[in-house]
C-alpha positions in Angstrom: -3.7 -0.7 -11.1 -5.2 -0.8 -7.6 -3.0 0.4 -4.7 -2.7 -3.1 -3.2 -1.4 -4.4 -6.6 1.8 -2.5 -6.0 2.8 -5.3 -3.7 2.8 -7.7 -6.7 4.9 -5.2 -8.7 7.4 -4.9 -5.8 7.6 -8.7 -5.6 8.2 -9.1 -9.3 10.8 -6.4 -9.4 12.7 -8.0 -6.5 12.4 -11.5 -8.1 13.8 -10.3 -11.4 16.2 -7.7 -10.1 14.6 -4.8 -12.0 13.0 -1.5 -11.1 9.2 -1.4 -10.4 8.9 1.3 -13.0 10.2 -1.2 -15.6 7.8 -3.8 -14.4 4.7 -1.6 -15.1 6.3 -0.2 -18.3 6.6 3.5 -17.4 7.9 5.6 -20.3 11.8 5.6 -20.0 11.9 9.3 -21.0 9.7 10.3 -18.1 12.5 10.0 -15.5 10.7 12.0 -12.8 7.6 9.8 -12.8 9.8 6.7 -12.8 11.8 8.1 -9.9 8.7 8.9 -7.8 7.1 5.5 -8.5 10.3 3.6 -7.6 10.8 5.7 -4.5 7.3 5.0 -3.4 7.8 1.3 -3.9 11.0 1.4 -2.0 9.3 3.1 0.9 6.5 0.5 1.0 9.1 -2.4 0.8 11.3 -1.0 3.5 8.2 -0.4 5.7 7.4 -4.1 5.5 10.9 -5.2 6.5 11.5 -6.3 10.1 12.9 -3.6 12.4 15.5 -4.3 15.1 12.8 -5.9 17.3 11.6 -8.1 14.4 8.3 -6.2 14.0 6.9 -5.4 10.6 4.2 -3.0 9.4 1.5 -4.1 7.0 0.6 -1.4 4.4 -3.0 -0.2 4.5 -4.7 0.7 1.2 -7.8 2.9 0.8 -9.5 0.3 -1.4 -9.4 -2.2 1.5 -10.8 0.3 3.9 -13.6 1.2 1.6 -14.5 -2.5 1.1 -14.7 -3.0 4.9 -16.6 0.3 5.3 -20.4 0.4 5.6 -20.6 4.2 4.9 -17.3 5.1 3.0 -16.7 7.5 5.9 -14.0 6.4 8.3 -15.0 8.8 11.1 -18.6 7.7 10.9 -17.6 4.0 10.8 -15.5 4.5 14.0 -18.4 6.3 15.7 -20.9 3.6 14.7 -18.6 0.8 15.8 -18.2 2.4 19.3 -21.9 3.0 19.5 -22.6 -0.6 18.7 -20.1 -1.8 21.4 -21.8 0.4 24.0 -25.2 -1.2 23.2 -23.8 -4.7 23.7 
């Protein structure tokens, strides 16, 4: 499962009123892994909820950054983008 697919898991869990760890079928006897996964999903979900000013945060996933990257190096991409802006 890719990182951004966790949003689908969170949505399914909310729709059916179950835990995200149940949605992906984590072993029921592995309680610590289930807890960590569920806690991570809760963090992502809560981060996307509006704050008191109505603002939300959009989660960023490494896979998306790599797809948008020309070099797979965020620092180098930033440097090159600044360099290109200066040339224009």
